C-alpha positions as MATLAB code, in Angstrom:
seq = 'MYIFQRKKHRGKTEDRMAKIMVVEDDKQASTFLAEVLMMEGHFPIVVNESSKAMAMAEATVPDAFLLDLMMPDPDGFKLCRMLRANPRFMMTPIIIVTALDDTDSRIVAFGAGANDYLVKPFHIQDLTSKVNDLLST';
ca = [
      13.217    2.576    0.761;
      12.827    2.823    4.504;
      10.991    1.327    7.427;
       9.634    3.621   10.099;
      10.660    2.933   13.675;
       8.193    0.759   15.522;
       6.750    2.006   18.744;
       3.701    1.564   20.909;
       0.789    3.579   19.546;
      -2.796    3.957   20.756;
      -2.402    0.914   22.983;
      -1.190   -1.270   20.128;
       2.083   -3.070   20.662;
       4.437   -3.543   17.718;
       3.288   -7.152   17.387;
      -0.291   -5.992   16.750;
       0.493   -3.100   14.408;
      -0.457   -3.887   10.812;
       2.533   -3.663    8.470;
       1.497   -1.724    5.397;
       3.802   -1.398    2.418;
       3.576    1.875    0.557;
       4.993    1.677   -2.997;
       5.123    5.201   -4.330;
       7.905    6.828   -6.403;
       7.038   10.337   -5.169;
       8.927   10.661   -1.886;
       6.740   13.482   -0.594;
       3.582   11.462   -1.241;
       5.025    8.336    0.334;
       6.092   10.253    3.419;
       2.602   11.702    3.757;
       1.004    8.251    3.389;
       3.382    6.792    5.948;
       2.581    9.569    8.457;
      -1.140    8.991    8.024;
      -0.705    5.249    8.549;
       1.361    5.840   11.668;
      -1.298    8.183   13.072;
      -3.752    5.304   12.647;
      -1.469    2.979   14.571;
      -0.091    1.056   11.595;
       3.527    0.279   10.753;
       4.444    1.704    7.303;
       7.125    0.209    5.079;
       7.974    2.635    2.283;
       9.490    1.647   -1.033;
      10.185    4.478   -3.473;
      11.534    2.235   -6.234;
       8.944   -0.227   -7.525;
      11.700   -2.508   -8.805;
      12.603   -3.220   -5.175;
       9.071   -3.786   -3.948;
       8.844   -7.570   -4.408;
      12.101   -8.207   -2.547;
      11.017   -5.926    0.294;
       7.592   -7.592    0.383;
       9.233  -11.046    0.664;
      11.471   -9.777    3.468;
       8.814   -8.022    5.503;
       5.537   -9.842    4.621;
       3.162   -6.844    4.889;
      -0.474   -7.118    6.000;
      -1.556   -4.770    3.190;
      -0.193   -2.769    0.230;
      -0.794    0.783   -1.010;
       0.362    1.021   -4.626;
       0.677    3.974   -6.952;
       0.028    3.164  -10.607;
       2.252    5.604  -12.428;
       5.755    4.433  -11.581;
       8.812    3.345  -13.527;
       8.881   -0.354  -14.435;
       7.174   -2.182  -12.978;
       4.213    0.148  -12.896;
       1.475   -0.364  -10.318;
      -0.651   -2.567  -12.561;
       2.246   -4.956  -13.198;
       3.312   -4.923   -9.516;
      -0.245   -5.745   -8.458;
      -0.213   -8.758  -10.825;
       3.187   -9.832   -9.526;
       1.965   -9.704   -5.939;
      -1.178  -11.709   -6.774;
       0.958  -14.343   -8.558;
       2.939  -14.897   -5.350;
       1.140  -17.367   -3.050;
       2.237  -15.371    0.015;
       0.278  -12.298   -1.177;
      -2.663  -13.795   -3.047;
      -5.048  -12.701   -0.282;
      -3.192   -9.636    1.041;
      -5.280   -6.464    0.613;
      -4.066   -4.099   -2.105;
      -5.295   -0.525   -2.376;
      -4.407    1.519   -5.434;
      -3.675    5.185   -4.577;
      -3.295    7.131   -7.834;
      -4.081   10.310   -9.721;
      -5.614    8.262  -12.554;
      -9.356    8.816  -12.381;
     -10.488    7.088  -15.567;
     -12.688    4.021  -15.857;
     -10.136    2.027  -17.890;
      -7.482    2.380  -15.160;
      -9.954    1.226  -12.514;
     -10.938   -1.788  -14.616;
      -7.325   -2.780  -15.228;
      -6.409   -2.273  -11.548;
      -9.278   -4.467  -10.293;
      -8.502   -7.000  -13.031;
      -4.882   -7.089  -11.763;
      -6.161   -7.997   -8.314;
      -6.590   -4.749   -6.439;
      -9.132   -4.729   -3.615;
      -9.847   -1.006   -3.685;
      -9.017    2.165   -5.583;
      -8.474    5.683   -4.222;
      -7.953    8.747   -6.411;
      -5.554   11.526   -5.445;
      -6.247   13.991   -3.998;
      -8.298   12.243   -1.339;
      -9.646   12.859    2.123;
      -7.484   11.239    4.807;
     -10.596    9.629    6.310;
     -11.295    7.864    2.981;
      -7.846    6.325    3.047;
      -7.937    5.265    6.690;
     -11.413    3.799    6.435;
     -10.460    1.746    3.335;
      -7.284    0.468    5.006;
      -9.033   -0.378    8.259;
     -11.990   -2.048    6.480;
      -9.716   -4.275    4.419;
      -7.584   -5.206    7.428;
     -10.630   -6.218    9.420;
     -11.951   -8.639    6.758;
];
């Protein structure tokens, strides 16, 4: 679990940068996602152990979440439900970023409260547009 250093980016001060929590057990994937978010002027908070995600969310109060589904307990479906059950995060955007490309996984993810769903591998522009669209609503 780590938080990237805040800095001024593209004219955004640290107070205006969106804090986005990335919950992904694959460290290489989470680093890639964090770098993409930083390039877009966001402030990534990376958690590689899903069991620590709720405590980190409470401590940092992110503006959005990127969740993998296939993780040790709690998996992404359960974590999404846990976030939605917390009044602080009932309305916080959640994007699922996963290799699962089946209809059942999508149905369960949206039923758990996800706002959007992105299948790996993906185009960077697809991720950034989904994040930016959800943050602007």
